[in-house]
C-alpha positions as CSV (number, residue, x, y, z in Angstrom):
1,M,7.5,125.2,90.7
2,A,9.0,126.5,87.5
3,E,10.3,130.0,87.3
4,A,9.4,132.1,84.3
5,G,13.0,132.0,83.1
6,E,13.2,128.2,83.4
7,L,10.3,127.5,81.1
8,S,10.9,125.6,77.8
9,A,9.8,127.0,74.5
10,E,7.0,124.5,74.4
11,D,5.8,125.5,77.9
12,R,5.8,129.1,77.0
13,Q,3.9,128.4,73.8
14,E,1.3,126.3,75.7
15,L,0.7,129.0,78.3
16,R,0.5,131.6,75.5
17,R,-2.0,129.5,73.5
18,A,-4.1,128.9,76.7
19,H,-4.3,132.6,77.5
20,E,-5.0,133.5,73.9
21,R,-7.9,131.0,73.8
22,L,-9.3,132.5,77.0
23,R,-9.0,136.0,75.7
24,A,-10.8,135.0,72.4
25,A,-13.5,133.1,74.3
26,S,-14.1,136.0,76.6
27,Q,-14.4,138.5,73.8
28,E,-16.8,136.2,71.9
29,L,-19.0,135.9,75.0
30,Q,-18.8,139.6,75.6
31,S,-19.9,140.3,72.1
32,L,-23.0,138.1,72.6
33,I,-24.1,139.4,76.0
34,A,-22.6,142.9,76.6
35,T,-22.8,144.7,73.3
36,E,-23.7,148.4,73.7
37,P,-26.5,149.8,71.6
38,I,-25.8,152.8,69.4
39,K,-28.4,155.5,70.3
40,N,-31.0,156.1,67.5
41,R,-29.2,153.7,65.2
42,W,-28.8,150.2,66.4
43,A,-29.8,147.9,69.3
44,P,-28.3,144.4,69.8
45,E,-30.6,141.4,69.4
46,P,-30.4,138.7,72.0
47,A,-28.2,135.8,71.0
48,P,-29.9,132.5,70.2
49,P,-29.7,130.2,73.2
50,E,-27.7,127.5,71.4
51,I,-25.1,130.1,70.3
52,L,-24.9,131.6,73.8
53,Q,-24.5,128.2,75.3
54,A,-21.7,127.3,72.9
55,A,-19.9,130.5,73.8
56,K,-20.3,129.8,77.5
57,D,-19.0,126.3,77.1
58,A,-16.0,127.6,75.1
59,Y,-15.3,130.2,77.8
60,E,-15.5,127.6,80.6
61,K,-13.2,125.2,78.7
62,A,-10.7,128.0,78.1
63,I,-10.7,128.9,81.8
64,E,-10.1,125.3,82.7
65,R,-7.2,125.0,80.1
66,V,-5.5,128.1,81.6
67,A,-5.9,126.6,85.1
68,V,-4.5,123.2,84.1
69,S,-1.6,124.8,82.2
70,Q,-0.7,126.9,85.2
71,R,-0.9,123.9,87.5
72,E,1.1,121.6,85.2
73,I,3.7,124.1,84.0
74,L,4.1,126.6,86.8
75,G,2.9,124.5,89.8
76,W,0.4,127.1,90.8
77,G,-2.4,125.9,93.0
78,E,-0.5,123.0,94.3
79,E,0.0,122.7,98.0
């Protein structure tokens, strides 16, 4: 298993990108399903099903990319 100090610049960049994609996908999904209304001013509309599905798919793909990166680069989850 690689230690944080042993990672190459490419490994660090791959892990950073994977986590950034996960963060962005999470924020996009949150904006579609968990937006708070503003009292007496605005209420969110439900997202169209195809947009919601695309956001869910992107989120799941981002989760998997983080897991793969962590297994491949850090050796996490390997027994």
